[in-house]
PDB file of N, CA, C and O in Angstrom:
ATOM      1  N   UNK A   1     103.990 -53.217 119.592  1.00  0.00           N
ATOM      2  CA  UNK A   1     103.176 -54.132 118.851  1.00  0.00           C
ATOM      3  C   UNK A   1     102.109 -53.340 118.087  1.00  0.00           C
ATOM      4  O   UNK A   1     101.436 -52.482 118.659  1.00  0.00           O
ATOM      5  N   UNK A   2     101.963 -53.631 116.807  1.00  0.00           N
ATOM      6  CA  UNK A   2     100.999 -52.920 115.970  1.00  0.00           C
ATOM      7  C   UNK A   2      99.831 -53.839 115.623  1.00  0.00           C
ATOM      8  O   UNK A   2     100.010 -55.016 115.309  1.00  0.00           O
ATOM      9  N   UNK A   3      98.660 -53.282 115.688  1.00  0.00           N
ATOM     10  CA  UNK A   3      97.458 -54.005 115.307  1.00  0.00           C
ATOM     11  C   UNK A   3      96.820 -53.276 114.137  1.00  0.00           C
ATOM     12  O   UNK A   3      96.591 -52.068 114.194  1.00  0.00           O
ATOM     13  N   UNK A   4      96.537 -54.013 113.087  1.00  0.00           N
ATOM     14  CA  UNK A   4      95.938 -53.425 111.902  1.00  0.00           C
ATOM     15  C   UNK A   4      94.502 -53.915 111.769  1.00  0.00           C
ATOM     16  O   UNK A   4      94.216 -55.103 111.922  1.00  0.00           O
ATOM     17  N   UNK A   5      93.624 -52.995 111.485  1.00  0.00           N
ATOM     18  CA  UNK A   5      92.230 -53.359 111.271  1.00  0.00           C
ATOM     19  C   UNK A   5      92.056 -53.849 109.846  1.00  0.00           C
ATOM     20  O   UNK A   5      92.621 -53.283 108.911  1.00  0.00           O
ATOM     21  N   UNK A   6      91.281 -54.889 109.689  1.00  0.00           N
ATOM     22  CA  UNK A   6      91.010 -55.444 108.374  1.00  0.00           C
ATOM     23  C   UNK A   6      90.026 -54.541 107.637  1.00  0.00           C
ATOM     24  O   UNK A   6      89.000 -54.148 108.192  1.00  0.00           O
ATOM     25  N   UNK A   7      90.339 -54.217 106.401  1.00  0.00           N
ATOM     26  CA  UNK A   7      89.460 -53.380 105.588  1.00  0.00           C
ATOM     27  C   UNK A   7      88.407 -54.272 104.937  1.00  0.00           C
ATOM     28  O   UNK A   7      88.729 -55.256 104.272  1.00  0.00           O
ATOM     29  N   UNK A   8      87.155 -53.911 105.141  1.00  0.00           N
ATOM     30  CA  UNK A   8      86.042 -54.667 104.567  1.00  0.00           C
ATOM     31  C   UNK A   8      85.445 -53.854 103.425  1.00  0.00           C
ATOM     32  O   UNK A   8      85.090 -52.688 103.597  1.00  0.00           O
ATOM     33  N   UNK A   9      85.341 -54.476 102.271  1.00  0.00           N
ATOM     34  CA  UNK A   9      84.727 -53.810 101.123  1.00  0.00           C
ATOM     35  C   UNK A   9      83.236 -54.127 101.127  1.00  0.00           C
ATOM     36  O   UNK A   9      82.825 -55.235 100.783  1.00  0.00           O
ATOM     37  N   UNK A  10      82.441 -53.153 101.516  1.00  0.00           N
ATOM     38  CA  UNK A  10      80.999 -53.344 101.609  1.00  0.00           C
ATOM     39  C   UNK A  10      80.366 -53.017 100.257  1.00  0.00           C
ATOM     40  O   UNK A  10      80.623 -51.963  99.674  1.00  0.00           O
ATOM     41  N   UNK A  11      79.543 -53.931  99.777  1.00  0.00           N
ATOM     42  CA  UNK A  11      78.866 -53.748  98.491  1.00  0.00           C
ATOM     43  C   UNK A  11      77.425 -53.322  98.725  1.00  0.00           C
ATOM     44  O   UNK A  11      76.792 -53.740  99.694  1.00  0.00           O
ATOM     45  N   UNK A  12      76.919 -52.493  97.835  1.00  0.00           N
ATOM     46  CA  UNK A  12      75.508 -52.125  97.866  1.00  0.00           C
ATOM     47  C   UNK A  12      74.734 -53.178  97.082  1.00  0.00           C
ATOM     48  O   UNK A  12      75.030 -53.435  95.915  1.00  0.00           O
ATOM     49  N   UNK A  13      73.751 -53.778  97.722  1.00  0.00           N
ATOM     50  CA  UNK A  13      72.917 -54.785  97.083  1.00  0.00           C
ATOM     51  C   UNK A  13      71.612 -54.107  96.691  1.00  0.00           C
ATOM     52  O   UNK A  13      70.890 -53.591  97.545  1.00  0.00           O
ATOM     53  N   UNK A  14      71.312 -54.112  95.393  1.00  0.00           N
ATOM     54  CA  UNK A  14      70.129 -53.428  94.874  1.00  0.00           C
ATOM     55  C   UNK A  14      69.186 -54.428  94.220  1.00  0.00           C
ATOM     56  O   UNK A  14      69.596 -55.501  93.778  1.00  0.00           O
ATOM     57  N   UNK A  15      67.921 -54.053  94.171  1.00  0.00           N
ATOM     58  CA  UNK A  15      66.898 -54.871  93.526  1.00  0.00           C
ATOM     59  C   UNK A  15      67.211 -54.965  92.029  1.00  0.00           C
ATOM     60  O   UNK A  15      67.542 -53.967  91.388  1.00  0.00           O
ATOM     61  N   UNK A  16      67.103 -56.165  91.491  1.00  0.00           N
ATOM     62  CA  UNK A  16      67.379 -56.378  90.070  1.00  0.00           C
ATOM     63  C   UNK A  16      66.260 -55.841  89.186  1.00  0.00           C
ATOM     64  O   UNK A  16      66.450 -55.670  87.982  1.00  0.00           O
ATOM     65  N   UNK A  17      65.104 -55.576  89.768  1.00  0.00           N
ATOM     66  CA  UNK A  17      63.952 -55.106  89.007  1.00  0.00           C
ATOM     67  C   UNK A  17      63.849 -53.578  88.994  1.00  0.00           C
ATOM     68  O   UNK A  17      63.686 -52.981  87.930  1.00  0.00           O
ATOM     69  N   UNK A  18      63.944 -52.935  90.175  1.00  0.00           N
ATOM     70  CA  UNK A  18      63.703 -51.486  90.259  1.00  0.00           C
ATOM     71  C   UNK A  18      64.907 -50.690  90.774  1.00  0.00           C
ATOM     72  O   UNK A  18      64.825 -49.467  90.895  1.00  0.00           O
ATOM     73  N   UNK A  19      66.004 -51.352  91.075  1.00  0.00           N
ATOM     74  CA  UNK A  19      67.256 -50.719  91.508  1.00  0.00           C
ATOM     75  C   UNK A  19      67.171 -50.079  92.904  1.00  0.00           C
ATOM     76  O   UNK A  19      68.011 -49.248  93.252  1.00  0.00           O
ATOM     77  N   UNK A  20      66.185 -50.451  93.687  1.00  0.00           N
ATOM     78  CA  UNK A  20      66.057 -49.970  95.066  1.00  0.00           C
ATOM     79  C   UNK A  20      67.202 -50.554  95.900  1.00  0.00           C
ATOM     80  O   UNK A  20      67.490 -51.747  95.805  1.00  0.00           O
ATOM     81  N   UNK A  21      67.852 -49.721  96.715  1.00  0.00           N
ATOM     82  CA  UNK A  21      68.891 -50.201  97.619  1.00  0.00           C
ATOM     83  C   UNK A  21      68.250 -51.081  98.684  1.00  0.00           C
ATOM     84  O   UNK A  21      67.372 -50.635  99.423  1.00  0.00           O
ATOM     85  N   UNK A  22      68.697 -52.337  98.758  1.00  0.00           N
ATOM     86  CA  UNK A  22      68.126 -53.281  99.711  1.00  0.00           C
ATOM     87  C   UNK A  22      68.978 -53.400 100.967  1.00  0.00           C
ATOM     88  O   UNK A  22      68.445 -53.438 102.076  1.00  0.00           O
ATOM     89  N   UNK A  23      70.286 -53.459 100.803  1.00  0.00           N
ATOM     90  CA  UNK A  23      71.181 -53.553 101.947  1.00  0.00           C
ATOM     91  C   UNK A  23      72.610 -53.316 101.510  1.00  0.00           C
ATOM     92  O   UNK A  23      72.926 -53.328 100.321  1.00  0.00           O
ATOM     93  N   UNK A  24      73.471 -53.099 102.496  1.00  0.00           N
ATOM     94  CA  UNK A  24      74.906 -52.998 102.273  1.00  0.00           C
ATOM     95  C   UNK A  24      75.539 -54.121 103.069  1.00  0.00           C
ATOM     96  O   UNK A  24      75.305 -54.249 104.271  1.00  0.00           O
ATOM     97  N   UNK A  25      76.355 -54.946 102.388  1.00  0.00           N
ATOM     98  CA  UNK A  25      76.905 -56.116 103.059  1.00  0.00           C
ATOM     99  C   UNK A  25      78.245 -56.507 102.466  1.00  0.00           C
ATOM    100  O   UNK A  25      78.556 -56.190 101.318  1.00  0.00           O
ATOM    101  N   UNK A  26      79.027 -57.200 103.272  1.00  0.00           N
ATOM    102  CA  UNK A  26      80.309 -57.742 102.840  1.00  0.00           C
ATOM    103  C   UNK A  26      80.104 -59.135 102.252  1.00  0.00           C
ATOM    104  O   UNK A  26      80.700 -59.478 101.231  1.00  0.00           O
ATOM    105  N   UNK A  27      79.269 -59.922 102.891  1.00  0.00           N
ATOM    106  CA  UNK A  27      79.041 -61.296 102.466  1.00  0.00           C
ATOM    107  C   UNK A  27      77.608 -61.685 102.817  1.00  0.00           C
ATOM    108  O   UNK A  27      77.163 -61.485 103.947  1.00  0.00           O
ATOM    109  N   UNK A  28      76.898 -62.233 101.854  1.00  0.00           N
ATOM    110  CA  UNK A  28      75.500 -62.616 102.110  1.00  0.00           C
ATOM    111  C   UNK A  28      75.087 -63.726 101.152  1.00  0.00           C
ATOM    112  O   UNK A  28      75.546 -63.785 100.011  1.00  0.00           O
ATOM    113  N   UNK A  29      74.222 -64.595 101.631  1.00  0.00           N
ATOM    114  CA  UNK A  29      73.648 -65.649 100.800  1.00  0.00           C
ATOM    115  C   UNK A  29      72.217 -65.857 101.268  1.00  0.00           C
ATOM    116  O   UNK A  29      71.975 -66.154 102.438  1.00  0.00           O
ATOM    117  N   UNK A  30      71.280 -65.702 100.360  1.00  0.00           N
ATOM    118  CA  UNK A  30      69.883 -65.885 100.728  1.00  0.00           C
ATOM    119  C   UNK A  30      68.952 -65.158  99.785  1.00  0.00           C
ATOM    120  O   UNK A  30      69.282 -64.919  98.623  1.00  0.00           O
ATOM    121  N   UNK A  31      67.782 -64.807 100.298  1.00  0.00           N
ATOM    122  CA  UNK A  31      66.766 -64.104  99.519  1.00  0.00           C
ATOM    123  C   UNK A  31      66.297 -62.884 100.298  1.00  0.00           C
ATOM    124  O   UNK A  31      66.279 -62.884 101.529  1.00  0.00           O
ATOM    125  N   UNK A  32      65.917 -61.841  99.560  1.00  0.00           N
ATOM    126  CA  UNK A  32      65.349 -60.649 100.178  1.00  0.00           C
ATOM    127  C   UNK A  32      64.258 -60.122  99.259  1.00  0.00           C
ATOM    128  O   UNK A  32      64.414 -60.101  98.038  1.00  0.00           O
ATOM    129  N   UNK A  33      63.150 -59.697  99.861  1.00  0.00           N
ATOM    130  CA  UNK A  33      62.019 -59.174  99.097  1.00  0.00           C
ATOM    131  C   UNK A  33      62.106 -57.656  99.062  1.00  0.00           C
ATOM    132  O   UNK A  33      62.242 -57.009 100.100  1.00  0.00           O
ATOM    133  N   UNK A  34      62.028 -57.097  97.875  1.00  0.00           N
ATOM    134  CA  UNK A  34      62.092 -55.651  97.705  1.00  0.00           C
ATOM    135  C   UNK A  34      60.823 -55.016  98.266  1.00  0.00           C
ATOM    136  O   UNK A  34      59.722 -55.427  97.901  1.00  0.00           O
ATOM    137  N   UNK A  35      60.955 -54.020  99.148  1.00  0.00           N
ATOM    138  CA  UNK A  35      59.767 -53.369  99.704  1.00  0.00           C
ATOM    139  C   UNK A  35      59.027 -52.489  98.689  1.00  0.00           C
ATOM    140  O   UNK A  35      57.851 -52.178  98.877  1.00  0.00           O
ATOM    141  N   UNK A  36      59.712 -52.091  97.625  1.00  0.00           N
ATOM    142  CA  UNK A  36      59.087 -51.213  96.627  1.00  0.00           C
ATOM    143  C   UNK A  36      58.284 -52.002  95.592  1.00  0.00           C
ATOM    144  O   UNK A  36      57.091 -51.752  95.416  1.00  0.00           O
ATOM    145  N   UNK A  37      58.928 -52.954  94.905  1.00  0.00           N
ATOM    146  CA  UNK A  37      58.259 -53.658  93.801  1.00  0.00           C
ATOM    147  C   UNK A  37      57.836 -55.090  94.151  1.00  0.00           C
ATOM    148  O   UNK A  37      57.195 -55.758  93.340  1.00  0.00           O
ATOM    149  N   UNK A  38      58.186 -55.560  95.340  1.00  0.00           N
ATOM    150  CA  UNK A  38      57.802 -56.880  95.869  1.00  0.00           C
ATOM    151  C   UNK A  38      58.478 -58.055  95.170  1.00  0.00           C
ATOM    152  O   UNK A  38      58.062 -59.198  95.363  1.00  0.00           O
ATOM    153  N   UNK A  39      59.516 -57.804  94.359  1.00  0.00           N
ATOM    154  CA  UNK A  39      60.250 -58.888  93.710  1.00  0.00           C
ATOM    155  C   UNK A  39      61.175 -59.552  94.730  1.00  0.00           C
ATOM    156  O   UNK A  39      61.788 -58.875  95.555  1.00  0.00           O
ATOM    157  N   UNK A  40      61.271 -60.886  94.668  1.00  0.00           N
ATOM    158  CA  UNK A  40      62.186 -61.616  95.539  1.00  0.00           C
ATOM    159  C   UNK A  40      63.520 -61.736  94.814  1.00  0.00           C
ATOM    160  O   UNK A  40      63.593 -62.289  93.716  1.00  0.00           O
ATOM    161  N   UNK A  41      64.575 -61.215  95.435  1.00  0.00           N
ATOM    162  CA  UNK A  41      65.918 -61.228  94.871  1.00  0.00           C
ATOM    163  C   UNK A  41      66.735 -62.313  95.559  1.00  0.00           C
ATOM    164  O   UNK A  41      66.835 -62.339  96.785  1.00  0.00           O
ATOM    165  N   UNK A  42      67.317 -63.206  94.768  1.00  0.00           N
ATOM    166  CA  UNK A  42      68.178 -64.251  95.312  1.00  0.00           C
ATOM    167  C   UNK A  42      69.607 -63.724  95.305  1.00  0.00           C
ATOM    168  O   UNK A  42      70.092 -63.230  94.287  1.00  0.00           O
ATOM    169  N   UNK A  43      70.278 -63.833  96.453  1.00  0.00           N
ATOM    170  CA  UNK A  43      71.607 -63.262  96.622  1.00  0.00           C
ATOM    171  C   UNK A  43      72.626 -64.338  96.941  1.00  0.00           C
ATOM    172  O   UNK A  43      72.348 -65.267  97.700  1.00  0.00           O
ATOM    173  N   UNK A  44      73.814 -64.205  96.354  1.00  0.00           N
ATOM    174  CA  UNK A  44      74.945 -65.065  96.690  1.00  0.00           C
ATOM    175  C   UNK A  44      76.218 -64.258  96.472  1.00  0.00           C
ATOM    176  O   UNK A  44      76.864 -64.367  95.429  1.00  0.00           O
ATOM    177  N   UNK A  45      76.568 -63.456  97.456  1.00  0.00           N
ATOM    178  CA  UNK A  45      77.780 -62.658  97.420  1.00  0.00           C
ATOM    179  C   UNK A  45      78.676 -63.148  98.539  1.00  0.00           C
ATOM    180  O   UNK A  45      78.654 -62.611  99.647  1.00  0.00           O
ATOM    181  N   UNK A  46      79.467 -64.174  98.245  1.00  0.00           N
ATOM    182  CA  UNK A  46      80.360 -64.719  99.254  1.00  0.00           C
ATOM    183  C   UNK A  46      81.801 -64.388  98.899  1.00  0.00           C
ATOM    184  O   UNK A  46      82.093 -63.981  97.774  1.00  0.00           O
ATOM    185  N   UNK A  47      82.697 -64.562  99.856  1.00  0.00           N
ATOM    186  CA  UNK A  47      84.106 -64.225  99.652  1.00  0.00           C
ATOM    187  C   UNK A  47      84.775 -65.167  98.663  1.00  0.00           C
ATOM    188  O   UNK A  47      85.812 -64.829  98.093  1.00  0.00           O
ATOM    189  N   UNK A  48      84.188 -66.357  98.450  1.00  0.00           N
ATOM    190  CA  UNK A  48      84.750 -67.317  97.505  1.00  0.00           C
ATOM    191  C   UNK A  48      84.601 -66.855  96.066  1.00  0.00           C
ATOM    192  O   UNK A  48      85.391 -67.234  95.201  1.00  0.00           O
ATOM    193  N   UNK A  49      83.576 -66.028  95.809  1.00  0.00           N
ATOM    194  CA  UNK A  49      83.344 -65.513  94.455  1.00  0.00           C
ATOM    195  C   UNK A  49      84.123 -64.222  94.289  1.00  0.00           C
ATOM    196  O   UNK A  49      83.761 -63.202  94.877  1.00  0.00           O
ATOM    197  N   UNK A  50      85.177 -64.247  93.504  1.00  0.00           N
ATOM    198  CA  UNK A  50      86.014 -63.054  93.322  1.00  0.00           C
ATOM    199  C   UNK A  50      85.595 -62.245  92.138  1.00  0.00           C
ATOM    200  O   UNK A  50      86.200 -61.212  91.851  1.00  0.00           O
TER     201      UNK A  50
END
């Protein structure tokens, strides 16, 4: 019996204002505040969006 691991494509999520790396994630929906420039970035990277 063979078991295959699912490959996850992790994306780098960067600040839209200063390009600071905020996180690496496969799927995320929400808001994150950039520690460098203090801009609030709204995120919607779900598997439904191809």
